[in-house]
N, C-alpha and C positions, 0 to 999 in steps of 0.2 A: 710562488712562481709567477713572473710577469711576462706577458706576451709582448710582441713588438708593438702593438697598439696601446699598451699600457694597462690592459685589463688583466686581472688575476685569472689563472687558468680555471679556477673553480667557477668563474662566472660564465665560461663558455658553454653554450648550450650543447647537450648531447655528450659531454665528456665528464665522467664521474671523477670526483676528487679522491686522493689517497685515503683521506679520513673516512670516506663513505665505504670504500672497499676493504679497509683494514680495521681501524679502531672501532667503527660502528658495527662492523660485522661481528667483531669479538663481543661487543656489548650485547648483541642479539643472542649469541650462542650461550653465554654464561647464565643469563636468567633462565634459559630452558632447563639446564641442569639443576638450578636452584629450585625451580617450580616443581620438578619431579621429586626432589627431596622433600619439599613441603607437602606434596600430595601423599608421599609415603608416610611421613610423620602423621598426617591427618587421618590416614586409613587405620592406624593402630587402635585408636579409641573405639572403633566399631566393635572390635573383639571384646574389649573391656565392657562396652555397653551391653553386649549379648550376655556376658557372664553375670553382669548385674541384674539382667532381666530373667536369667534362667530360673532362680528360685520362684519368682512370680509365675512363670510358665508352668513349673512343676506343681505349685500349689493350686493353680487354676485347674490343671488337668485332674488333680486328685479330688478337688471339689466337684467337678463335673462327674467324675467316676462315682463318687459317693451319692450324688443326686440321682444318677442313672440307676445305681444299685438300690437305692431307697425307694424310688417311685416308679421306675420303668421296667428294667430287666436285671435279673440276677442269675449268676451261674451257680449250679448245685452239683455236688459230687454224689455218685451213686455208690453207697457202701455195701449193699446187699443184693441178693439175687431174687428178691420178691417180685420184680417186674420183668424177669427174663421171659422170653428172649427179646422183648421190646427194648428193654434197657439192661445192659450188662454191668457187672461190678466194675468200677473204675471209669464208667462213662461219665461225661460231664454234659449237663443239659442247661439250656437257657430257659428261664421262666419269665413269662409275661406277668408282671405284678399288677397290671391294670385289670386283669381278668380275675378279680377276687370278690365280685358281687353276685348275688343270686341270679340276676338276668344275664350274667356273662359266664356262668358255669353251666356246662351242658353234659348230658349223659355221654359217656365215651371219652371225656377229657381226662388227660393225665395231669393230676394236680399235686402240688407240694403243699403240705399243711403242717401246722404245729400239732404236737402231741395233744389230743383232746383230754388226756389224763389217764395214765396207767398203761399206755400202749407200749412204751419203751421202758424196759427194766434192765437192760444190759449195763455192763460196767462202763463208767464214764472215764474218758481220758483226761488226766490232769493237764492243765495248761502250763506252758513253759514261759519263763521270763527271759530277759536278755536278748541277744542277737538271734538265737534259735527261735525264740518266741515271736520276734518280729517277722522273721522269714515265714514261719508257719502261719501267722496271722495274714500275711500277704497272700499266701497260697489259698487260704480259706476264702479271702475276700474275692478272688477271681474264680473260685470254684474248683481249684486244682487239688484241694485236700478237704476232708470232712472237718467240721468244727469240733472242738473239744466238747464232750457232753452233748453231742448232736441231738436236738430235740425235734427235728423235722422229719416228716415221712413223705413218701411219694406212692400214690396208688391211682387206680382208674375209677372214675365216677360211674357207677352202675345205675343208681337211682337218685333222683332229686326230690325236693319237697312235694308230697302228695302221691308219689309213686308207690305201688305195691310190688315188692320184689320177692320172688319165690324161687326156691330150688328144692327138688329138681323135677320139672314136668317133662316127661319123655327125654330125660337126660340133659335138659338145658335149663339155664336160668331164664326166668320170664320176668318181664317188666310190664305191669298192667295187662297181664295175660298174653303178651306177645313174646314168643321165644327168641332169644338172642343167638345169632350165629357168630361165634367168637373165634375168628382165625388167629387172633393175637395170643391165644393161650399157649403156654409152654407145651411143646410136643409130648404127647402121652398123658397130659393132665386131664382129669375130668373137670367139668365146670365147677363142681364142688363135691367134696365128700361129706360135707355138713348139710343137713337139710334145715331150711328156715323159711319163714314167711313173715315179712315185716312190711309195715307201712311207714314210709319216711316222713317225719314231721316237717312242717314248713320251716325253712331256714336251716335245714340240715341235709346231709348227704349220706348215701350208702356207698362205700368204696370197697374195691377188691383188687388184689394184685393179679398180674397176668400169669405168674407162676403159682397157681392156686395151691399146690401141695406143700409149699414152704412159706406162703404169705400169711402172716397173722394180721388179718384185716378186720373189717367190720364183723365178720362171722364169729370171730373168736373173742369179742369184747361185749357180747350181748348181756352178760351178767354184771357188767360194770354200770355205774350211775348213768353214763351216756348211752347205754344200751347198744353200743357199736356204731352210733351215728357220729358224723363229723359236723360240727357247726360251721356254717359258711364263714362266720367271723374268724375261724381258725385257718382259713385258706390263705396261703401266701400268693399263689398265682398258678397259672397253667404252663406246664412244660410244652414248648412248641418245637424245639429242635435239639438234636445231639450235635455238639460242637467238638467233642474229643472222645476217643482218638479220631484222627483225620479220616481213616479208612471207614469209619462208621458215621461220618457226618451225614445227617439227613433230617428232613422235616418229619415231625410226628403228626401224621394225618389222622383225621377223624374217621373212625370205623363206620362203614356204610350201614351196618346193622342198626345203629342208633338213629338212622334217618327214616326208619319205617314209620309211616304215618299213624299206624295204630297205637304207637307208644303214647301219644298225647290224647287218646280218646278218653281216658279216665284218670290221667295223671298229669304231673307238671312237665 
């Protein structure tokens, strides 16, 4: 279009051309839709990328779990009533596996240890293969089921290397001549129906269950080669908390009776 002075209307200042308001506007709108499609198409590979990374994430988590179980903390299932009422059947506890050295094991600790030899004589459960075996192995791994042929025990440390442990003086267990006040004993149980007087060798432990009337602990293995003592080398770690069932979740605290200063007067 030409004006009376011969100039094209597009050259007039302040007056937009039809191309600017029509064809160019359409050009701006179309790429916007195209860009959205491109963004949508580019977003999909992120899901594929996550799926590709998922096996690596799972493997890493399993490796971390194995390392934690091997070196730091492990869950254990309680299969018997020998530690009632501190620990009940079907409780699950966490065990600190760093607490397995002589200077980290103390009187009053609840410890998990391997069978020193001849303590466990019950029938062993045959392991299963296939899917059921894998499921059971997984439950054992997290402490929700006992291992087949379980060879670990859990008891309370009463005496450490050098201690003289005697029962029963005035109806109580004594350590280095100091009587123990044992509030953790199963209600109605005596400290022991077996009399004994032992001196714990260095590097070994004297252990007893809290449910004394049903616990086959150090007292009942004195005729065996180990004389009822548990080598520190057989200790897996110290139980420090109940994690299952949820209504029993709590910290396993150190009994005050083992803090009596006289205990160290002539013992470890």
